C-alpha positions as CSV (number, residue, x, y, z in Angstrom):
1,M,-0.1,-0.1,0.0
2,A,3.0,2.3,0.9
3,V,4.4,2.0,-2.5
4,L,1.3,2.5,-4.4
5,M,0.1,5.5,-2.3
6,L,3.7,7.3,-2.4
7,Q,4.5,6.3,-6.0
8,G,4.4,10.0,-7.1
9,V,7.4,11.0,-4.9
10,L,9.3,7.7,-5.6
11,P,11.7,6.9,-8.5
12,L,11.0,5.0,-11.8
13,N,8.0,7.2,-12.4
14,P,8.7,8.9,-15.8
15,E,5.1,9.6,-16.5
16,H,4.7,11.2,-13.1
17,Q,1.7,9.2,-12.0
18,K,0.0,10.4,-8.8
19,G,-0.1,8.2,-5.6
20,M,-3.2,6.0,-5.4
21,S,-6.0,7.1,-2.9
22,L,-6.1,5.0,0.3
23,G,-9.2,3.0,-0.8
24,L,-7.7,2.1,-4.2
25,A,-4.4,1.3,-2.7
26,F,-5.8,-1.0,-0.1
27,N,-8.3,-2.7,-2.7
28,T,-5.2,-3.2,-5.0
29,A,-2.8,-4.5,-2.4
30,A,-5.4,-6.9,-1.0
31,S,-6.1,-8.2,-4.3
32,F,-2.6,-9.2,-5.3
33,V,-1.7,-10.3,-1.8
34,T,-4.5,-12.9,-2.1
35,N,-3.9,-13.8,-5.7
36,T,-7.3,-12.3,-6.4
37,N,-5.7,-9.9,-9.0
38,W,-9.1,-7.9,-9.3
39,Q,-8.2,-4.6,-10.6
40,A,-10.1,-1.4,-10.6
41,Y,-7.5,0.7,-12.3
42,S,-5.6,0.7,-15.8
43,G,-2.0,0.1,-15.5
44,E,-0.6,2.3,-17.9
45,S,-2.5,5.4,-16.6
46,A,-2.4,4.8,-12.9
47,L,0.7,3.1,-11.9
48,S,4.5,3.9,-12.1
49,Y,7.2,1.6,-13.1
50,L,8.2,0.9,-9.4
51,S,4.7,0.3,-8.2
52,Q,4.3,-2.4,-11.0
53,T,7.5,-4.2,-10.4
54,I,8.0,-4.0,-6.6
55,G,4.6,-3.4,-5.5
56,L,2.7,-6.0,-7.8
57,T,5.2,-8.4,-9.3
58,V,6.6,-9.4,-6.1
59,Q,3.3,-10.3,-4.8
60,N,2.6,-12.3,-7.9
61,F,5.6,-14.4,-6.8
62,V,4.6,-14.7,-3.1
63,S,1.0,-15.4,-3.5
64,A,1.9,-18.2,-6.0
65,G,4.5,-19.8,-3.8
66,T,2.0,-19.7,-0.9
67,G,-0.5,-21.7,-2.8
68,I,2.2,-24.5,-3.6
69,A,3.5,-24.3,0.0
70,V,0.1,-25.0,1.5
71,L,-0.4,-27.8,-1.1
72,F,2.5,-29.6,0.1
73,A,1.7,-29.2,3.7
74,L,-1.4,-31.3,2.7
75,V,0.7,-33.7,1.0
76,R,2.9,-34.1,4.0
77,G,-0.2,-34.8,6.0
78,F,-0.8,-37.8,3.7
79,I,2.5,-39.4,3.6
80,L,4.3,-38.7,6.9
81,K,3.8,-41.1,9.9
82,K,4.3,-40.5,13.5
83,T,5.1,-36.9,13.1
84,H,3.5,-33.5,14.5
85,S,4.8,-31.5,11.7
86,V,3.9,-30.9,8.0
87,G,7.2,-28.7,7.2
88,N,8.3,-25.1,7.6
89,F,6.0,-22.8,5.5
90,W,8.8,-20.3,5.1
91,Q,11.2,-22.8,3.9
92,D,8.8,-24.0,1.3
93,L,7.9,-20.6,0.1
94,I,11.6,-19.5,-0.3
95,R,12.4,-23.0,-2.1
96,V,9.5,-22.8,-4.5
97,T,10.2,-19.0,-5.3
98,L,13.8,-19.3,-5.8
99,Y,14.0,-22.9,-7.4
100,L,10.7,-22.8,-9.5
101,L,9.0,-19.6,-10.0
102,V,11.9,-17.4,-10.7
103,P,13.8,-19.6,-13.1
104,L,10.5,-20.5,-15.1
105,S,9.6,-16.7,-14.9
106,L,13.1,-15.8,-16.4
107,V,12.8,-18.3,-19.5
108,M,9.1,-17.2,-20.1
109,A,9.9,-13.5,-19.9
110,I,12.6,-14.0,-22.5
111,L,10.4,-15.9,-25.0
112,L,7.8,-13.1,-24.5
113,V,10.2,-10.4,-25.4
114,S,11.4,-12.4,-28.6
115,Q,7.7,-12.1,-29.5
116,G,7.4,-8.4,-29.2
117,V,6.1,-7.8,-25.6
118,V,7.6,-4.6,-24.2
119,Q,10.3,-4.8,-21.4
120,S,11.6,-1.2,-20.9
121,F,12.0,1.4,-18.3
122,A,11.9,4.3,-20.9
123,P,9.3,6.9,-20.9
124,Y,6.2,6.7,-22.9
125,V,6.7,7.5,-26.6
126,T,4.4,10.1,-28.6
127,T,4.2,9.5,-32.1
128,E,2.1,10.6,-35.2
129,T,-0.7,8.3,-36.5
130,L,-1.7,7.6,-40.1
131,Q,-4.3,10.2,-39.6
132,E,-2.6,13.6,-40.4
133,G,-2.0,15.8,-37.6
134,A,-2.9,13.3,-35.0
135,K,-0.7,12.0,-32.3
136,Q,-0.9,8.9,-29.8
137,L,0.8,8.2,-26.8
138,I,2.3,4.7,-26.8
139,P,2.7,3.2,-23.2
140,L,5.8,1.1,-22.4
141,G,7.2,-0.7,-19.3
142,P,8.7,-3.6,-17.8
143,A,5.7,-5.7,-18.9
144,A,7.3,-9.0,-20.1
145,S,8.8,-9.8,-16.5
146,Q,5.3,-9.2,-15.0
147,I,3.3,-11.2,-17.5
148,A,5.6,-14.2,-17.1
149,I,4.8,-14.5,-13.4
150,K,1.3,-13.4,-13.7
151,Q,0.6,-16.4,-16.0
152,L,2.8,-18.9,-14.5
153,G,1.5,-18.0,-10.9
154,T,-2.2,-18.0,-12.1
155,N,-2.4,-14.5,-11.0
156,G,-3.8,-12.7,-14.0
157,G,-3.4,-9.0,-13.2
158,G,-2.5,-7.2,-16.3
159,F,0.2,-4.7,-16.8
160,F,-1.9,-2.9,-19.3
161,G,-5.8,-2.2,-18.7
162,A,-6.6,-4.5,-21.9
163,N,-4.6,-7.4,-20.3
164,S,-3.7,-10.0,-22.7
165,A,-5.7,-8.7,-25.5
166,F,-3.5,-5.6,-25.5
167,P,-0.7,-6.0,-28.4
168,F,2.3,-5.1,-26.2
169,E,1.2,-7.9,-23.6
170,N,0.3,-10.5,-26.0
171,P,1.5,-9.6,-29.8
172,T,1.4,-12.8,-31.7
173,A,-0.4,-16.1,-31.9
174,F,2.8,-17.8,-30.5
175,S,2.8,-15.4,-27.6
176,N,-0.8,-16.4,-26.9
177,L,0.0,-20.0,-26.9
178,L,3.1,-19.5,-24.6
179,E,0.7,-17.6,-22.0
180,I,-2.0,-20.5,-22.3
181,L,0.9,-23.0,-21.8
182,A,2.1,-20.7,-18.8
183,I,-1.1,-20.7,-17.1
184,L,-1.6,-24.6,-17.2
185,L,2.1,-25.7,-16.8
186,I,2.5,-25.7,-12.9
187,P,-1.1,-26.7,-11.9
188,A,-0.8,-29.6,-14.4
189,A,2.6,-30.7,-13.3
190,L,1.6,-30.5,-9.4
191,V,-0.9,-33.2,-10.1
192,V,1.9,-35.6,-11.3
193,A,4.0,-34.6,-8.4
194,F,1.2,-35.3,-6.1
195,G,1.0,-39.0,-7.3
196,R,4.7,-39.3,-6.9
197,A,4.7,-37.8,-3.4
198,V,2.2,-40.2,-2.3
199,K,3.9,-42.9,-3.9
200,D,0.8,-43.8,-5.8
201,A,1.2,-42.4,-9.5
202,K,-2.3,-43.9,-10.2
203,Q,-4.0,-41.3,-8.0
204,G,-2.3,-38.5,-9.9
205,R,-3.2,-40.0,-13.2
206,V,-6.7,-40.4,-12.2
207,I,-7.0,-36.8,-11.0
208,F,-5.2,-35.6,-14.0
209,T,-7.4,-37.3,-16.3
210,V,-10.6,-36.0,-14.6
211,M,-9.2,-32.3,-15.0
212,L,-8.3,-33.1,-18.8
213,V,-11.7,-34.4,-19.5
214,L,-13.5,-31.5,-17.8
215,F,-11.1,-29.1,-19.7
216,S,-11.6,-30.9,-23.1
217,V,-15.4,-30.9,-22.9
218,G,-15.6,-27.1,-21.9
219,L,-13.1,-26.2,-24.7
220,I,-15.2,-28.1,-27.3
221,A,-18.3,-26.7,-26.3
222,M,-17.2,-23.1,-25.9
223,T,-15.4,-23.3,-29.5
224,A,-18.4,-24.7,-31.0
225,A,-20.8,-22.0,-29.6
226,E,-18.3,-19.1,-30.7
227,Q,-18.4,-20.6,-34.3
228,F,-21.9,-18.8,-34.8
229,S,-22.3,-15.3,-35.1
230,L,-24.5,-13.3,-32.8
231,P,-28.0,-12.1,-34.1
232,S,-26.6,-8.5,-33.8
233,T,-23.9,-9.2,-36.2
234,A,-25.5,-11.4,-38.5
235,G,-24.3,-11.1,-42.1
236,V,-20.9,-9.4,-41.0
237,A,-18.0,-11.8,-41.5
238,D,-20.5,-14.9,-40.7
239,S,-17.5,-17.2,-41.6
240,A,-15.3,-16.1,-38.9
241,G,-17.7,-16.9,-36.2
242,N,-18.6,-14.4,-33.4
243,M,-15.7,-12.1,-33.5
244,E,-17.2,-9.5,-31.3
245,G,-14.8,-8.6,-28.4
246,K,-12.0,-10.8,-29.8
247,E,-8.6,-10.0,-31.4
248,A,-8.3,-10.7,-35.1
249,R,-4.6,-12.1,-34.5
250,F,-6.2,-14.8,-32.2
251,G,-9.6,-15.5,-33.9
252,V,-12.3,-17.7,-32.3
253,S,-9.9,-20.6,-31.6
254,G,-7.0,-18.9,-29.9
255,S,-9.6,-16.8,-27.8
256,T,-11.8,-19.8,-26.5
257,L,-8.8,-21.8,-25.6
258,F,-7.4,-18.9,-23.7
259,G,-10.8,-18.3,-22.1
260,V,-11.2,-22.0,-21.0
261,A,-7.6,-22.0,-19.6
262,T,-7.9,-18.7,-17.6
263,T,-11.1,-19.7,-16.0
264,A,-10.3,-23.2,-15.3
265,A,-7.1,-22.4,-13.8
266,S,-8.1,-19.5,-11.6
267,N,-6.3,-16.9,-13.6
268,G,-7.7,-13.6,-14.2
269,S,-6.1,-12.8,-17.6
270,V,-8.1,-12.3,-20.7
271,N,-7.3,-12.2,-24.5
272,A,-11.0,-11.3,-25.3
273,M,-14.2,-9.7,-23.7
274,H,-16.2,-12.4,-22.0
275,D,-19.0,-10.1,-22.0
276,S,-19.1,-10.5,-25.7
277,L,-19.4,-14.3,-25.9
278,T,-22.4,-16.0,-27.0
279,P,-24.8,-17.1,-24.4
280,L,-23.7,-20.8,-24.5
281,G,-20.0,-19.8,-25.0
282,G,-20.3,-17.7,-21.9
283,A,-21.5,-20.5,-19.9
284,V,-18.4,-22.3,-20.0
285,P,-16.1,-20.1,-18.3
286,L,-19.0,-19.5,-15.8
287,F,-19.2,-23.2,-15.3
288,M,-15.6,-23.6,-14.7
289,M,-15.5,-20.8,-11.9
290,Q,-18.6,-22.2,-10.4
291,L,-16.7,-25.5,-10.0
292,G,-14.4,-23.7,-7.8
293,E,-11.7,-23.4,-10.4
294,I,-10.5,-27.0,-9.6
295,V,-9.9,-27.9,-13.3
296,F,-6.2,-27.7,-12.8
297,G,-6.9,-24.7,-11.0
298,G,-4.6,-22.2,-9.5
299,V,-1.1,-23.2,-8.6
300,G,-1.6,-25.3,-5.4
301,S,-5.2,-24.3,-4.9
302,G,-6.6,-26.1,-7.7
303,L,-5.2,-29.5,-6.6
304,Y,-6.1,-29.3,-3.1
305,G,-9.6,-28.2,-4.2
306,M,-10.0,-31.2,-6.2
307,I,-8.5,-33.4,-3.2
308,A,-11.2,-31.9,-1.0
309,F,-13.8,-33.2,-3.6
310,V,-12.1,-36.6,-3.6
311,I,-12.0,-37.0,0.1
312,L,-15.9,-35.8,0.4
313,T,-16.6,-38.4,-2.4
314,V,-14.8,-41.3,-0.6
315,F,-16.5,-40.3,2.8
316,I,-20.0,-40.5,1.0
317,A,-19.2,-43.6,-0.7
318,G,-18.0,-45.3,2.5
319,L,-21.1,-44.2,4.2
320,L,-23.3,-45.8,1.4
321,I,-21.5,-49.2,1.7
322,G,-21.1,-49.4,5.5
323,R,-17.3,-49.2,5.9
324,T,-15.1,-46.7,7.2
325,P,-13.8,-44.3,4.3
326,E,-10.1,-44.5,3.8
327,Y,-8.0,-42.4,1.3
328,L,-4.3,-43.0,0.8
329,G,-4.1,-45.1,3.9
330,K,-5.9,-42.3,6.2
331,K,-9.1,-43.0,7.9
332,N,-11.8,-40.6,6.7
333,R,-14.0,-40.0,9.7
334,A,-16.6,-37.2,10.6
335,V,-15.3,-35.1,13.3
């Protein structure tokens, strides 16, 4: 909060952005600390480079690391015997951040820069447009480094107001694919890691298969729904499907894949406007969110959310057949 409120007198503020109000600073800080990343501002017109890097990017790392640390505390509860500890949270957080999130983010940031995502501390650039005499202010900033962890950590808060629909955040079809991969990479890998950690790879495969089936059904349904134009745009490029609110460089398929991935994985980023989806197409992201975002889900939180469903299912099944429910060698009793 302090960085956001005092950014007007702090360095790395070439556009002389004013400090945030107390209410907006609290809203933003609470949002990023909790991995919610709900934004009531537009980054290029409200935040300095210092606020984006020190204020927000750091929280993207810490909130993601917290989710993974909590997951492994749960995993240790399954696998450890005769112990009163499930590990040291701070040790797990530091290890996850330094050995997993930072290296992956570095690689992802370099790949994004190679596609044209901006990474600069230079002031904004004023340029003349094709319209005679008209000028436009081109925003810059250290965007690639924040976008890398925003996707890998399933955070979702955009550097720019238009998020991943903005060309400087997501300029090409390949950068779009990279960001989708980044969203799903760690949540999917954690499912495999869970199976290995509990020494029962079958459990990991079953959970992964359930997640993949739900994801695939959602993707097919949303893509099929978006192939049809809305009545309000009938006759306008019907062959392209419903292109309202979508970027031409991504098309329907690139937009629906991103939309399913971001809502399945508890990631708030968007590369198309979800309020412009068809009714059936919009139902898929809503369904993914209503599930509790457990289809791969957020880093750590998606898997332990799914495990909660598994434990509940085992408990109910045990009651139905008249035996004490058990999962991974642990008795599942009502308390």
